[in-house]
C-alpha positions in Angstrom: 100.5 143.8 120.5 98.6 141.1 118.6 96.3 141.9 115.7 93.3 140.9 117.9 94.4 143.1 120.7 94.7 146.0 118.3 91.1 145.4 117.1 89.9 145.4 120.7 91.9 148.6 121.5 90.4 150.3 118.4 86.9 149.3 119.4 87.2 150.5 123.0 88.7 153.8 121.9 85.9 154.2 119.3 83.2 154.1 121.9 84.0 157.7 122.7 83.6 160.0 119.7 81.9 157.6 117.3 78.8 159.8 117.0 80.7 162.4 114.9 80.3 159.9 112.1 77.0 160.5 110.4 76.9 157.0 108.9 77.3 155.4 112.3 74.7 157.7 113.8 72.3 156.7 111.0 72.5 153.0 112.2 70.8 154.1 115.4 67.7 155.4 113.7 64.3 153.6 113.9 63.8 153.3 110.1 62.3 150.6 107.9 64.4 151.0 104.7 65.2 147.3 104.6 61.7 146.0 105.2 60.6 143.2 104.8 63.1 141.7 107.2 63.5 138.3 105.7 66.7 137.4 107.5 65.4 138.5 110.9 62.3 136.4 110.5 63.8 133.2 109.1 63.9 130.1 111.3 67.1 128.5 112.7 68.0 125.1 114.0 69.9 124.9 117.3 70.7 121.3 118.1 67.3 119.5 118.6 65.0 122.5 118.4 63.9 124.9 115.7 63.5 128.6 116.6 61.0 130.5 114.6 63.0 133.7 114.0 66.5 135.1 114.8 65.4 137.3 117.8 66.6 136.3 121.2 65.4 138.0 124.3 68.6 138.8 126.3 69.0 137.9 129.9 68.1 140.6 132.4 68.2 140.2 136.2 65.0 138.7 137.5 65.9 140.2 140.9 62.9 140.3 143.3 60.5 139.0 140.6 60.3 135.5 142.1 58.8 134.5 145.5 61.2 134.7 148.4 61.7 131.0 148.2 63.0 131.3 144.6 59.9 130.0 142.9 58.9 131.9 139.8 55.9 134.1 140.7 53.0 135.2 138.6 54.8 138.5 138.2 57.8 136.8 136.7 55.7 134.4 134.5 53.6 137.2 133.0 56.7 139.3 132.4 58.3 136.6 130.2 55.1 135.4 128.5 54.4 139.0 127.4 57.6 139.0 125.4 56.8 135.6 123.9 53.4 136.9 122.9 55.1 139.9 121.2 56.8 137.6 118.7 60.3 136.9 120.1 61.7 133.5 119.0 63.9 132.6 121.9 63.3 133.8 125.5 66.1 133.6 128.0 65.8 134.0 131.7 68.0 136.2 133.9 70.6 134.4 135.9 69.6 131.5 138.1 72.3 130.3 140.5 72.7 126.5 140.7 74.2 126.3 144.2 73.0 128.4 147.1 75.1 126.6 149.7 78.7 127.1 148.6 78.2 130.9 148.1 76.9 132.6 151.2 76.1 135.8 149.4 73.2 134.2 147.4 70.8 133.9 150.3 69.7 136.0 153.2 69.0 134.7 156.7 66.1 132.3 156.6 67.2 130.8 153.3 65.3 133.6 151.5 66.6 135.0 148.2 66.0 137.7 145.7 67.0 135.4 142.8 65.0 132.6 141.1 65.9 129.0 142.1 65.6 125.7 140.4 67.7 123.8 143.0 65.8 124.3 146.3 63.2 121.6 146.2 60.3 120.4 144.1 58.2 123.3 145.5 59.8 125.6 142.9 59.2 123.3 139.9 55.6 124.3 139.1 56.6 127.9 138.5 59.2 126.9 135.9 56.8 124.5 134.2 54.0 127.0 134.0 56.5 129.6 132.7 57.7 127.2 129.9 54.2 126.3 129.0 53.1 129.9 128.8 56.1 130.8 126.5 55.4 127.7 124.3 51.8 128.8 123.8 53.0 131.6 121.6 55.4 129.5 119.6 58.6 130.7 121.4 61.4 128.7 123.0 62.8 129.2 126.5 66.3 128.8 127.8 67.1 129.1 131.5 70.3 131.0 132.3 72.3 129.0 134.8 75.2 130.6 136.7 77.7 128.8 139.0 77.5 132.0 141.1 78.5 135.6 141.5 81.9 135.4 143.2 83.7 138.7 143.7 80.8 140.7 142.2 78.4 139.6 144.9 77.3 141.8 147.8 79.8 141.6 150.6 77.0 141.8 153.1 77.4 138.1 153.8 80.5 139.0 155.9 78.2 140.8 158.3 75.1 138.8 158.1 76.6 135.3 158.0 80.3 135.9 159.0 81.4 134.2 155.8 83.7 135.7 153.1 82.5 136.1 149.5 84.2 133.5 147.2 86.1 133.6 143.9 88.5 131.6 141.9 91.5 133.0 143.8 92.1 135.6 146.4 90.4 138.6 144.7 89.1 141.9 145.9 85.3 142.3 146.2 84.1 144.6 143.5 81.8 146.8 145.7 84.2 147.1 148.7 87.7 146.2 147.4 89.1 146.1 151.0 87.1 142.9 151.5 88.8 139.8 150.1 87.1 137.0 148.4 88.4 133.6 149.3 89.3 130.9 146.7 86.8 128.1 146.2 88.1 124.6 147.1 88.3 122.0 144.4 85.6 120.0 146.2 83.3 123.0 146.1 83.9 123.5 142.4 83.0 119.8 141.8 79.8 120.3 143.9 78.8 123.2 141.7 79.4 121.2 138.5 77.3 118.3 139.9 74.5 120.7 140.8 74.7 122.3 137.4 74.1 118.9 135.8 71.1 118.3 138.1 69.7 121.8 137.4 70.0 121.2 133.6 68.3 117.8 133.9 65.5 119.3 136.0 65.1 122.1 133.4 64.6 119.6 130.6 62.1 117.7 132.7 60.2 121.0 133.3 59.8 121.6 129.5 62.6 124.2 129.3 64.1 124.1 125.9 67.7 124.6 126.7 70.3 125.9 129.2 72.3 129.1 128.9 75.5 129.3 130.8 76.4 132.7 132.3 80.1 132.9 131.5 80.8 136.5 130.9 81.1 139.9 132.7 83.3 138.6 135.5 80.8 136.4 137.3 81.9 133.2 139.0 82.1 131.1 135.8 84.3 133.6 134.2 86.4 134.0 137.4 87.2 130.3 137.2 87.9 130.4 133.4 89.9 133.6 133.0 93.5 134.1 134.0 92.7 137.6 135.3 90.8 136.1 138.2 92.0 132.4 138.2 95.6 132.4 139.5 95.5 129.0 141.1 98.8 127.1 141.1 97.6 123.7 142.2 94.6 121.4 141.8 92.5 120.3 138.9 91.2 123.8 138.3 94.5 125.5 138.0 94.0 125.0 134.3 91.7 127.9 133.6 89.7 126.1 131.0 89.0 123.0 133.1 86.0 124.2 135.1 84.0 125.4 132.1 84.8 122.3 130.0 83.9 119.9 132.8 80.7 121.9 133.5 79.6 121.6 129.9 80.5 117.9 129.7 78.5 117.1 132.8 75.5 118.9 131.6 75.7 117.1 128.2 76.0 113.8 130.0 72.9 114.5 132.1 70.8 116.0 129.3 71.7 113.9 126.3 73.1 114.9 122.9 70.1 116.8 121.5 69.5 119.3 124.3 70.7 122.8 123.4 73.5 124.4 125.5 74.2 128.1 125.0 77.2 129.9 126.5 77.5 133.6 127.2 81.1 134.8 127.0 83.2 138.0 126.5 85.8 137.8 123.8 87.9 140.0 126.1 87.5 141.7 129.4 89.3 144.7 127.7 90.6 145.8 131.0 94.1 146.5 129.6 92.6 148.3 126.6 90.4 150.4 128.9 92.8 151.4 131.6 96.3 151.0 130.1 99.0 152.0 132.6 96.4 152.2 135.4 96.4 148.4 135.4 99.8 148.6 137.1 98.9 151.5 139.4 95.5 150.9 140.8 95.5 148.3 143.6 92.1 146.8 142.8 93.1 146.3 139.1 96.7 145.1 139.5 95.9 141.4 139.9 93.8 141.4 136.7 96.4 142.5 134.1 97.0 138.9 132.9 93.5 138.6 131.5 92.5 136.0 129.0 93.6 137.1 125.5 91.3 137.0 122.4 93.4 134.0 121.1 92.9 132.2 124.4 89.1 132.9 124.3 88.8 131.6 120.8 90.7 128.4 121.7 88.5 128.0 124.8 85.3 128.4 122.7 86.4 125.7 120.3 87.0 123.4 123.2 83.6 124.3 124.7 82.0 123.3 121.4 83.8 120.0 121.5 82.5 119.5 125.1 78.9 120.2 124.0 78.1 123.9 123.5 75.8 124.6 120.6 75.5 128.4 120.5 77.3 131.5 121.8 76.7 135.1 122.4 79.8 137.3 122.6 80.5 140.8 124.0 83.3 142.7 125.8 84.0 143.8 129.3 83.2 143.1 133.0 82.1 144.9 136.1 85.3 146.9 136.4 84.5 148.6 133.0 80.8 148.1 133.5 79.6 150.2 130.5 81.0 147.6 128.1 78.8 144.7 129.0 75.9 147.1 129.8 76.2 149.7 126.9 74.4 152.9 127.9 72.9 155.6 125.8 76.1 157.1 124.4 77.5 153.8 123.1 77.2 153.2 119.4 74.5 151.0 117.8 75.7 147.5 117.0 78.7 148.1 119.2 79.7 144.4 119.4 79.0 143.2 115.8 82.7 143.2 115.0 83.3 140.9 118.0 80.6 138.5 116.8 82.2 138.5 113.3 85.6 137.6 114.7 84.1 134.5 116.3 82.1 133.6 113.2 85.2 133.9 111.0 87.3 131.8 113.4 84.7 129.0 113.5 84.3 129.0 109.8 88.1 129.0 109.2 88.4 125.9 111.4 85.2 124.3 110.2 83.9 124.1 113.7 80.6 122.2 114.1 78.5 121.3 117.1 78.0 117.8 118.4 74.8 117.7 116.3 76.9 118.4 113.1 75.5 121.9 112.7 77.3 125.2 112.4 77.6 127.0 115.7 75.4 130.1 115.7 76.9 133.3 117.1 74.4 135.8 118.5 75.1 139.4 118.0 74.6 141.6 121.1 74.9 145.3 122.0 72.4 148.0 121.0 70.7 146.2 118.2 67.2 147.4 118.7 67.1 149.2 115.3 65.3 146.9 112.8 67.3 148.0 109.7 70.6 147.5 111.5 69.5 144.1 112.9 68.5 142.9 109.4 71.7 144.2 107.8 73.9 142.5 110.5 72.3 139.1 109.6 72.4 139.8 105.8 76.1 140.7 105.9 77.0 137.6 108.0 78.1 139.6 111.0 76.1 137.2 113.3 73.4 134.5 113.1 70.9 135.8 115.6 70.1 139.2 117.2 69.9 139.6 121.0 67.5 142.2 122.3 67.3 142.8 126.0 66.3 146.4 127.0 64.5 147.0 123.6 62.1 144.2 124.6 61.6 145.8 128.0 60.6 149.0 126.2 58.4 147.3 123.7 57.5 143.5 124.1 55.9 143.7 120.6 59.1 144.8 118.9 59.3 141.6 116.8 55.6 141.7 115.7 55.8 145.4 114.9 59.0 145.0 112.9 57.6 142.0 111.0 54.6 144.1 110.0 56.7 147.1 109.0 55.3 149.3 111.8 58.7 150.5 112.9 57.4 153.9 113.8 55.2 152.3 116.4 58.0 150.6 118.2 58.6 152.2 121.6 62.4 152.7 121.6 64.7 152.0 124.5 66.5 155.2 125.7 69.4 153.3 127.2 69.5 155.3 130.5 69.4 152.0 132.5 67.8 153.8 135.5 64.8 151.5 135.7 66.2 148.3 134.3 69.6 148.1 136.0 69.7 150.7 138.6 66.3 150.0 140.0 67.1 146.5 141.4 70.5 147.7 142.6 68.6 150.1 144.8 66.2 147.5 146.1 63.5 147.3 143.4 62.9 144.9 140.5 63.3 145.1 136.7 61.3 148.0 135.1 61.6 150.3 132.2 61.8 154.1 131.9 59.6 154.3 128.8 57.3 151.3 129.4 55.3 151.7 132.6 53.9 148.2 132.4 57.3 146.5 132.3 57.6 144.3 135.4 53.9 145.0 136.2 52.3 142.8 133.5 50.6 140.9 136.3 48.7 144.0 137.6 48.5 146.4 134.6 46.4 145.4 131.6 47.7 146.0 128.1 44.6 148.2 127.4 43.4 150.4 130.3 39.7 150.0 131.1 37.4 152.3 129.3 36.2 155.3 131.4 32.8 154.6 133.0 31.9 158.3 132.7 33.8 160.3 130.0 35.3 163.5 131.5 36.6 166.7 130.1 40.3 166.7 131.0 43.0 169.4 130.7 46.6 168.3 130.8 49.0 171.2 131.1 52.5 170.5 129.8 53.5 168.1 127.0 56.6 166.5 128.4 56.7 162.7 128.7 54.3 162.7 131.7 51.8 165.0 130.0 51.9 163.1 126.7 51.4 159.7 128.3 48.7 161.0 130.6 46.8 162.7 127.7 47.1 159.7 125.3 46.1 157.2 128.0 43.1 159.2 129.1 41.9 159.9 125.5 42.3 156.2 124.7 39.9 155.4 127.6 37.3 157.7 126.2 37.9 161.0 127.9 37.8 164.4 126.1 41.3 165.7 126.5 42.9 169.1 125.9 46.7 169.1 126.1 48.3 172.6 126.5 52.0 173.3 125.8 53.5 176.7 126.1 56.4 175.9 123.7 56.1 175.5 120.0 56.7 171.7 120.1 56.0 168.9 122.5 58.5 166.9 124.4 59.4 169.0 127.4 62.9 168.4 128.7 63.3 165.7 126.1 63.7 168.4 123.5 66.9 169.9 124.9 67.9 166.5 126.3 68.1 165.0 122.8 70.3 167.7 121.3 73.7 166.0 121.9 74.4 163.6 119.0 75.2 160.9 121.5 71.6 161.1 122.9 70.3 159.6 119.7 68.2 157.1 121.7 66.4 160.0 123.4 65.8 161.6 120.0 64.2 158.3 118.8 61.9 158.3 121.9 61.0 161.9 121.3 59.9 161.1 117.7 58.0 158.1 119.0 56.0 160.3 121.5 55.2 162.8 118.7 54.0 159.9 116.5 51.9 158.5 119.3 50.4 161.9 120.1 49.6 162.5 116.5 47.8 159.1 116.2 45.9 159.6 119.4 44.8 163.0 118.1 43.5 161.4 115.0 41.8 158.4 116.6 40.5 159.8 119.9 39.1 163.0 121.4 42.5 164.6 122.0 43.2 168.3 121.1 46.8 169.6 121.3 47.3 173.3 121.8 50.9 174.5 121.2 52.2 177.9 122.2 49.4 178.3 124.6 50.2 179.2 128.2 47.5 177.7 130.4 46.2 180.3 132.9 43.7 180.1 135.7 41.2 182.1 133.6 41.7 179.8 130.6 41.1 176.7 132.7 38.1 178.2 134.6 36.5 179.0 131.3 37.0 175.5 129.9 34.6 173.7 132.2 37.0 170.9 132.9 36.1 167.9 135.1 39.8 167.1 135.8 43.1 169.0 135.5 46.5 167.5 135.4 49.4 169.8 135.8 52.7 168.6 134.3 54.4 172.0 134.2 57.9 170.7 134.8 60.7 172.4 136.7 62.6 175.6 136.6 66.4 175.9 136.6 68.1 176.6 140.0 70.3 179.7 140.0 73.0 180.5 142.6 73.0 183.6 144.8 76.6 184.4 144.0 78.5 187.5 142.9 78.7 187.8 139.1 76.1 185.2 138.4 73.9 187.6 136.5 76.5 188.4 133.8 75.6 187.6 130.1 78.2 184.9 129.7 76.6 182.9 132.5 73.8 180.7 131.1 71.7 177.8 132.2 72.4 174.4 130.7 68.9 174.0 129.4 69.2 177.3 127.6 72.4 176.2 126.0 70.8 173.0 124.8 67.8 174.9 123.3 70.2 177.3 121.5 73.6 175.7 121.0 74.8 178.8 119.2 75.2 180.5 122.6 78.5 178.7 122.9 79.8 179.6 119.5 82.1 182.5 120.6 83.5 180.7 123.7 86.6 178.6 123.9 87.2 178.0 127.6 84.0 176.8 129.3 83.4 176.0 133.0 80.3 173.9 133.8 79.0 174.2 137.3 77.4 171.0 138.4 78.6 167.4 137.9 75.3 165.6 137.7 74.3 163.9 134.5 73.2 167.1 132.8 76.4 168.9 133.6 78.6 166.0 132.4 76.5 165.5 129.2 76.8 169.2 128.4 80.5 169.1 129.1 80.8 166.1 126.8 78.9 167.9 124.1 81.0 171.0 124.3 84.3 169.1 124.3 83.6 166.4 121.7 81.1 168.0 119.3 82.3 171.6 119.6 86.0 171.4 120.4 85.8 173.5 123.6 88.2 173.4 126.5 86.0 172.3 129.4 86.2 172.0 133.1 83.3 170.6 135.2 82.9 171.6 138.8 81.1 169.4 141.4 80.8 170.1 145.2 80.3 166.4 146.1 83.1 163.8 146.1 81.6 162.0 143.2 80.3 163.0 139.8 76.9 161.7 138.8 76.6 160.1 142.2 73.1 158.6 141.7 73.4 157.6 138.1 73.6 154.0 137.0 77.2 152.7 137.3 77.4 151.8 133.6 76.2 155.2 132.4 78.3 157.0 134.9 81.4 155.0 134.1 81.1 155.5 130.3 80.7 159.2 130.5 83.5 159.8 133.0 85.9 157.6 131.1 85.4 159.3 127.8 85.3 162.8 129.4 88.8 162.0 130.5 89.7 160.8 127.0 88.4 164.1 125.6 90.6 166.1 128.0 87.8 167.4 130.2 89.0 168.4 133.7 86.8 167.1 136.5 87.0 169.1 139.7 85.3 167.3 142.6 85.0 168.6 146.2 85.0 172.0 144.6 82.5 174.9 144.8 81.9 178.1 142.9 82.7 181.3 144.9 82.0 184.0 142.3 82.1 184.7 138.6 84.3 187.4 137.1 84.4 189.0 133.7 86.5 186.2 132.1 87.1 183.8 135.0 85.6 182.0 137.9 86.8 181.8 141.5 86.6 178.3 143.0 87.2 176.8 146.4 88.8 173.4 145.9 89.7 170.7 148.4 93.3 169.6 147.7 93.5 166.9 150.3 95.0 163.6 149.0 91.9 161.9 150.6 89.6 163.4 147.9 88.5 160.5 145.6 89.9 160.3 142.1 87.1 161.8 140.0 88.1 159.6 137.0 87.6 156.4 139.0 85.4 154.1 136.9 86.6 150.8 138.2 84.9 151.0 141.6 81.2 151.8 142.0 79.7 154.5 144.2 77.7 152.7 146.9 74.1 153.7 147.7 73.9 156.0 150.6 72.1 153.4 152.8 75.1 151.1 152.5 78.0 152.5 154.4 81.5 151.3 153.8 83.2 151.2 157.2 86.6 150.7 155.5 86.4 153.8 153.3 88.9 156.6 154.1 87.4 159.7 155.5 87.8 162.8 153.3 89.8 165.5 155.1 89.5 169.2 154.2 92.3 171.2 152.8 90.6 174.0 150.9 92.3 176.5 148.7 90.9 179.3 146.4 91.8 179.0 142.7 90.9 181.0 139.6 90.1 179.4 136.3 89.7 181.2 133.0 86.2 181.1 131.6 84.6 182.9 128.7 81.4 180.9 129.2 79.9 179.6 132.4 77.2 177.0 132.2 75.0 176.4 135.3 73.8 172.7 135.6 72.9 172.7 139.3 69.5 171.1 138.8 65.8 172.0 138.6 63.2 172.7 141.2 59.5 171.9 140.8 57.4 174.6 139.2 54.1 173.8 140.9 52.7 177.4 141.0 49.8 176.6 138.5 48.9 173.5 140.5 48.7 175.4 143.7 46.7 178.2 142.0 44.2 175.6 140.7 43.7 174.2 144.1 43.1 177.6 145.7 40.6 178.6 142.9 38.8 175.2 142.9 39.2 175.2 139.1 38.0 171.6 138.7 36.6 168.8 141.0 39.7 166.7 140.3 43.2 168.1 140.2 46.5 166.2 139.9 50.1 167.3 139.8 52.7 164.9 138.2 56.2 164.9 136.6 58.9 167.4 137.5 56.3 169.9 138.8 55.6 167.4 141.6 59.2 166.1 142.1 62.1 166.6 139.7 63.1 163.2 138.5 63.7 161.1 135.4 61.8 159.9 132.4 61.1 156.8 134.5 59.1 158.6 137.1 57.4 160.8 134.5 56.1 157.9 132.4 54.9 155.9 135.4 53.0 158.9 136.7 51.5 159.8 133.3 50.3 156.3 132.7 49.0 155.9 136.3 47.0 159.1 136.3 45.8 158.7 132.7 44.5 155.2 133.6 42.7 156.3 136.8 40.9 159.6 135.8 
């Protein structure tokens, strides 16, 4: 094993229990100890342009934000311009394919697309020009991210809709349905893509776009052609795995001239071998990928890319098959890829690598860097040259301006759940944000809601995220708001949800909400009443014009023998009083959703318990974002947690539980993180049917934790309706429908804006 491979192995292994280190955890706090941030807000020269600060808006899929022809819409333009207005130095688009003809998966019948286009015709040009001009108005630069295509990570629906196979560098399995093969691109098709890339780059320059950004990481088509894991061609001009990327860059440089910036996104390693070890030889869909590009090969390739014309890189790890690496979720550590950026910086410095403009080649740090002190220290210590923020700029477009002014406590932090940003467009929506209800709706939602025409006396019951956002928004508009909370602190389910150390991003958000509520109470007519249970009599006596119930949900119990015993507790009660687990050693968690798995991870990693998690369904965390799901399952396995899927609880004994488990070999591997769980509306006709072979088993348990979900507690809402307590009554949050922070904040903002 090479020294570099050892480093990658150590990094991948560390992404499990890193949060036990207090110093590492401190890196993820929203503090301003290093203010003023002189390194973060110093300019940098990249080829022919100067960028005003070191902050780069990372690329996030612009899926369904353009018109169906691919032309940037007003929605897409306003979304990007909002981030430029907030102080970001360099804005990058999401991926924009450069050839929609070679790859059938990129368009739908009728030549419609969910992705932006710059290749279609001159009809798409005005959108790009308006976008670039809008970004420039705020002194920011704009790079368009060009991709040769998706390849094996594209939707295989083209096989049904167009009777054409997905493509790749070689015969590779499709990521979503591995039984479907992806055919190798012909050399002529590769040359056509290169030619179209040059034209797209030349058009981008003519449309005032400041640079191009090549999408060469995460196992998309450019990486498939430039990584031995996917490119196993024996003949032809692209059998040399470096050839396609180098020719692509050379052609763009030829078309755009010497002074036009070219940025390249690359992973230092797919880290598949480091992630899966011996499984690489055992799992059919992984076997072909074991000869992945090594770190040494990547560094050599990057040097050759600089010689071909690349000016700047950003570097991370991973691909779709270990999706939590390129999309680090909540439990991943802050600054997770700074060591990767440092490897590249040191290599370039050691070889005195300069760009074709004679400048040092900047390396952009990526991966959970939305903490101003950490970002400043990374630049100061020479770990990287710029800081890439993607989801933090979804959460708060004004992150740069607030950091520059030292108003760090006002930054709305990203919670890293990826439900609204990544999972939303996988399920047919477009890019949004769990904590910022305006993200993706800048074209229809104003930054400041309109003042109330007639101030009302408003009662909001329940101070979870829905209630807090509703109360603050309504008060800001001029209403007289009373917020009632039966507990002794605000936050609702965020309070127990932030207890695990690895949920530090949620803890940051909880502190932000408390700060915002405190400021709103000082500046507007907003009164917060803690430890007050709102009753019908209280509300009737208040003379309210409007009542908003945000009373949350109540835990679901199970009508089973032994469930009432004292060693059977609800997950939320355990999180509110973690000492309930002190005397236990063998714990069985019933319910394999996100709460059950997070509680299991807490018990195993932070408390050293022996943990088993029981789930009735074939898949754990079935509806959770693939990146978040994959990370938690992978490191649950590393922590020795036993996952029992297709298993149900029969009864609870004094010191054991009786389970009914399906032992059929057709039951899916619960630790499978290399294949996604398809949405329910997308059937896989090639999937094996699960047969039933049930058997009763008994497992020792001195603590049983129920994590089988919540049900809406809408009793107060219904009572308010019956009693006609106020002319206007609304019910939002979990008391309407148990959901996520995403739904709660959207509802709170919407109702607070419309009262």
